[in-house]
Each structure stands twice: as C-alpha cells, then as structure tokens.
N, C-alpha and C positions, 0 to 999 in steps of 0.2 A: 890224511884217514887216522893219524895219532886223536883226531877228534869226534873217532866214531863212536865211543862208547860213552859221551855225551850227548850228541846226536839220538844216539839211541834210548835217552833217557828224555826227549824229547820231543819225539816225533808227531807226537798229537798237533803238533804247532805247523806239519807240514801236510800239503795234498802230494808232492812229489819227491822224491828224493833221485838223484842222478848221479851215478855212479859214472862220472867220465873217463876220458882215455889214462889207461894205468892205476885208476883206482884199488888204493888199498895194496900200492906194488911194492911199494916202499915201506919200511918198518911195520910189515905186515898184523892186521891185527885180527886172531881171530873172533869171528863174530858169536861163536855155538852161545855161549855163555849169554850174548844179549837175544837169542833168538825166541823167546818169548814175546817179548817187546817187538819183533819185529811181524812176529805172527799177528801181533795181537793190532798193529800200525794195519796190516793189510786187511786183516778181516773188517776192520772198521772203514775200509775205502781206498787208504793208502797205493798208491802207485810207486815202485821201483822199478826203474829203468836202469839196466846196464849196459850201456854203449861203451865198446870196446871188451867186450867179453871173453876175453883172448888170452885169461890170465886165472892159473888157482887161487890169485887172491881175491878177485869177485863172485868166483865160482865158487871152489872147493872149501875155503874161507869164510865165505859169506852166505851167498844163496843155497848152497847145500848145508847148510849146517841147520837151515829152517824144517828138517825132517827129512825122511824118507823119498817124500812125493817130492822135493825138488832136487834130487838127484841131479849131477849135471858135472861136466869136465870138459877140460879144453884138448886140444892136440894141434900139432901142425896139419896144414892141408899140405895135399898134392900140390894145389896150387902156387905153395911157397918156394917150390924149386921149381918153377916151368913157366914157361910165357909163351907153351903152346895154348891158343886159346880156347881149346877142346878140354882141357884142365883147370880152363878158369869157368868153365860153365857153371848155371848155376840153375836150378828149378824152383818156382815159387808158385803157393797155391791162391787162390781168388779169395781173396777175405777183407771184411774191411778197414783191418789193421792197414791193409797193403794200400788201400786208396784213400783215405780221411785221415787228416783234413787235408793231406798232398799225398800224390801220388809215390805212396814210399815204394813200390816193385819198380817202378821208374827210375826211381835214384839209384836202388840197389842194382839196376839193371845197367844203368851206363857211367855210374860216378864213382864206384867202390871197386877195388879190387883186392881181394880178402886175400889173409895168409893163414889161418886159421879156421877152424870149426869147432862145433860143439858137441859132444859126443854125450854118451852112457847117462841119455836122457831120464829119468822116471816115466812112466806112460800119461802122466798130468800134464805134459808138456804139452802146448800145438805147435807143430812147426810149420810155418810158412813161407821158410825160405831153407835151402839145401843144396849142399855145393856137390862135383863130382865125385866125391867119396860118400854123399848120401848120408850126410852127416848135417847138422842144421847151422844154418848160420843166422837166422833169426825164429825165435820162440817165445810163448807167452805163457801162463799158468794164470787163470781166477783166483785168486785168494778170498772168500768169499765174496764182500763188498769191492775188494780191488785185484790188485794184480802185479805181477811180474814178467816185465818183459825184459830178453836177452837178444843184444845183437851185436855181433863182431865187429861193425864197422869202428873205426877207432875215434874218438874226440868229437867232442861237441862246437868246440871253437871254429867257426870258417868251416863248417860241416852243414851242406843241406842235408844229408839223414840223419843226424841228431835231430836238427829243427824239424823234421818232419814226421819224425817220434814223437816227439812234444804237442 
C-alpha cells in the first residue's frame, strides 16, 4: 500500500484493481486526496474489487473517501464469537454477479466463514449477501461505466471466492 499514491497516478493503465488481504492495513494511506483520480477511473470503466473488506483501511480510508455515495464501515459480526450455525447463517439475493462466471453464491455458502460485516452503507450500494445481523457481506456499486465490489471474504491466494469474483 505504500505505492497507492503512485498507483493512483497510473490508473488508466488498469482495467481492474484488486485490494486483497489486509490491503492498505499497515502504513495506511488516507486516499482522500486521490479520490478524484479514483472516481475518474471508475467512471471510465475501471473496476475496484475489495476482497477482505473487513478493515477501516480499505473502507473508511479508501472507498468511503470517494464521497457520500460511497459511505461504508466495518464491524465485527455476531459470527465472530459463535460456532452456532444459526449465528453464521447468510442470506443471498439472486443476481448475475452471484452466478457468473462462477456460482459465487454457492462458494460463499459452502466455503466461507465470515467474522465481520460491512455496515453504514450509503443507499447507492446494492447488497447481495447479508449476515445474521442483517449487514452486508457482499455489495457493489456501479459508477459510470465502472464498478466497486466489496466482499468480506479474505485474500485471493488459494481462495476460490476471490477467483470467482474475478
């Protein structure tokens, strides 16, 4: 993440930017001063995928800095301190993002145990998966020709959920 300022100046060279496991966590960069560059990137068709949207470093210090329409916050979920299957239940909406190119909803149901959720969302977010606390586990927002995707699944390495989002 120490290269985030440089990346913000080169966004036109990328179709996708993927913020994976604990992105921007150590030596956190407040992305507010780069927000206009990111909004321009998204409006032109760029896609920002945040896999491991469990931390303020990617939500409050990055995505939420794009403006009021991007408000989002993280919080520990009831599931964090419980092995009770009822406290780990998830609800999914039927939506193309959950089905193509791979059945992401099925992967989230069978392969992922969450510990946090995304809350305090601006109305512009489209929530496709929620936890027992009725907060988002997977949400997206279209921005011009681009999109921002937030998912609390952690990491891309050896993770079928990250690959399915791609």
